[in-house]
N, C-alpha and C positions, 0 to 999 in steps of 0.2 A: 523781309517777307512782296515790296517792292519790287525790288532785284528780282527777280522769280519771273515773274510774266513779260514785267522790262528784256531780258535775257530770252524768255522764253519769244519772246512776240520777234524777236531781235531775226530770229531763224528763218524769216521768208525773207531778211534783205540776202542771202550767202547760196548761191547754188549747190552743192556740195552732194556727195554722199555721205551714208552713212560709214566710213572706211576712212573714213577727214574728219569725221567728227570727233573723236576718241582725241588721237592728239591735239584737235585742237583746244581740248573740253580741259586735255592737261599744259598746251603753253601757255589756258588761259589761270587755271587751279596755280603754275610755278608763278605768276604776276603779281599774282597775290586774289584779281581773285573770287568772291565768297561762293563756295564749293556748289552753294544749291544756285546760283544761278549758271554759275558756265555748267554744274547737271543739266540744265532746265534747254538750258542753248542746245547742246547734246545731245538729247530727244528730237527735238524741235526744225534742228538746222536741216539734216535731211526727211523728215516728215513734210515740210508746209513751203519750200520752195519756190521758187516759180518756174522752174522747167518740171517740177514731178506735178503740182496744181496744174500747169498749161497739157504733160504728162495724163493726166490722168483724164482734162477733157476731153483730149481724142483719143483714150480708150474708152468710154463712156457719153456716145455721142449722142449729144443730145435730154439728158438726163445731167443739169447741172448741179443737183444739190446732194453725187453723190462725190462730186470736187468741196461741193458748200459741211459736207458730209466730212468728210474727211480731212480736213485745215477742219473742223472743229475737232472733230474729234480728238486727235493729235494733238493741238496747244492743248488742251486741261486735259491731255494724260500726262504733257512734259510739266507748264506747270506744281499737277497738283504732286507731280512726282519732283515737282524743285521742294516742290511747299512741305512735304514730308521727309525731304532730306533736314531743312533745315527743321524741323521739328523733332525728328527721332532717329536722324543720320549720328556717332560718334567718329569721333576723331580714329582711333582706333582703327577704325571700319578701311579708311579713307589712306593708303598707303600711298605718301608722299609722291608722284612726279618724281627720275630719273631728273636730279638734276643738271646740265651742264654743266662741263669740268673748262679753268682759263678760264680766257680773260674774253668779256663778251666782245663781237665782231660788228656792224657797225653796215650801214650801208643794202650793199651788192651779198656781202659780205656774209651779216647778216643774216640775208635772205636765204643765201647759199649752206649758209650751218642751218641755217632748223628747218628747212628741208631734205638732210641730209639727214641730219639726227632724226627729224618724225620719223621718213620713210624709212631709216634701217629698225628703225627699233618698232612699227608696230608689223610692216613687210613679212615675218614668220610667224606673225602672229596669223594673223589671216592665209597662210596659205595653212596652219592649225586644223584654220574655221572652215575653209573651202575646201580640204580632202572630209574634212564630211560630209561636208552637203552633199557633195560628186558621189561617194557609196549609199548616202542612203535613197539618191534620184536612182544607182543605180540600182538598187535589194531591191525593194517594193512597189511590186506590181501599181502599176493607177484603176485594177477594180478594184485589189486591199480603198484605198479612198471616196469610191463611188456606192459603198457600202450607210455611208454616211450622212449623203442628200437626202433622207428619207427628215430629219429630225433640223429640224431648225437649233435646237441646243447641245445637239450632236458635233452640227454641221460648223455651228461659228467656234468652239471649242474644237475639230478639227483643224477648219483651214488656222487661226490662230500658232498652232500646234509647229504645222505645217510649213510659217510664216520663219520662225523658228532655222526650220530645218533644209530650211530650203535656198536659204540668203541668195532673198532676189537682188538684187541695187532697186533701188525707191524706185529711180526716173524709171523701169523695167517691169514693176512691178503690179502696173494697175493691166498693163496687157495682158498679163499672166491671171488674174480676180480676175475680170474679166473675158479672157479663152474657161473660167469654170462655173459656166450658161445655168450649172444645175444642183449648183448653190442660190443660195437666199442673198438679195444687199445683202444683211444685216452679214451676213457672215461672210464676206468676198470686203465685205466694209475694215473685218476684223482684220484679213489678210493684211489689208492697205497699213493698217494702222499701224498694227504690231513688228509688220514686217522689219520696219530702218530703225527699230527700236532695241527691239529684241532678238536676233539671229545667233547663229554660232560661232561667226567670225568673228561678228563685237562683243559672241560673252567673251571668248579670248583674245579680246583687244582688246578691256577690262579690267580683266586679271592682267594682261605683261604689262599695263600701265598704271592699274591703281593696285593687285594683288591681289590674292582668287577671293580672301573674305566683304573685299567690297564686288566683284564682281557676283558674288551665286544672291546676294542680301540682294542685291541692285539688279539683277537680270528680274531676280520672279516675281519682285515687286512689284516693276514695269508691265512685267506682264499683264501681271490680274490689272492694277491701272488699267491694262489701254483696253486688254477686254472689252471692261467693265462701260468706262467710258466707248465704242466703237455697239454696245447691247444698246445706253444708253443713249445715244447721237441716230440710231439706227432705228429704233423703234421711232425718234419725233419724227423724223426726217424724210425715212425713206418704208 
């Protein structure tokens, strides 16, 4: 129970995007880290690291409450998901990450070997997710999205769903959220909280690393928790 918030808070020390968080989490589990802690780190690292928070402050100048809201909502969602997995997660849902064959190299060779393994394993699934996001961007006219701006509840759900399909990198999504000026601050917060935790390329990566049974359950629960966390923090701070 204590490892989960510690792992979630540790995400602030790793400036990386969500694409790298899945193979890193898989490597942690492969080395014996509790899955609940590794999954909390998987969700928090791309959402609360310094690069993302600085980018958010630049995208929303003069609004430090937006940076604080993103930090708190993202960290809360990551920790809650870690605790939920520790309490309700079943071992059969989580396919163990593929073990590396052969003797374990050391030093520089170990670094190169790990980089090659994780890059080649994740690259194919990343391409599938990126292709799905690009198709959505081309096929859906922007005018359709403007219909939902008048409803605060529908706007939150719309931007939370939009974050899943647009697959914007966590280091740039704040600028996209800032450009959606017709939506409420809470809806834009939901876009920034959900995106680094649940999108098409992440679902594809999680499927390839941990299995489809895990990815479907984990992504669905994470989306709900991230939306609720955004709404609560947005209601409090924004």
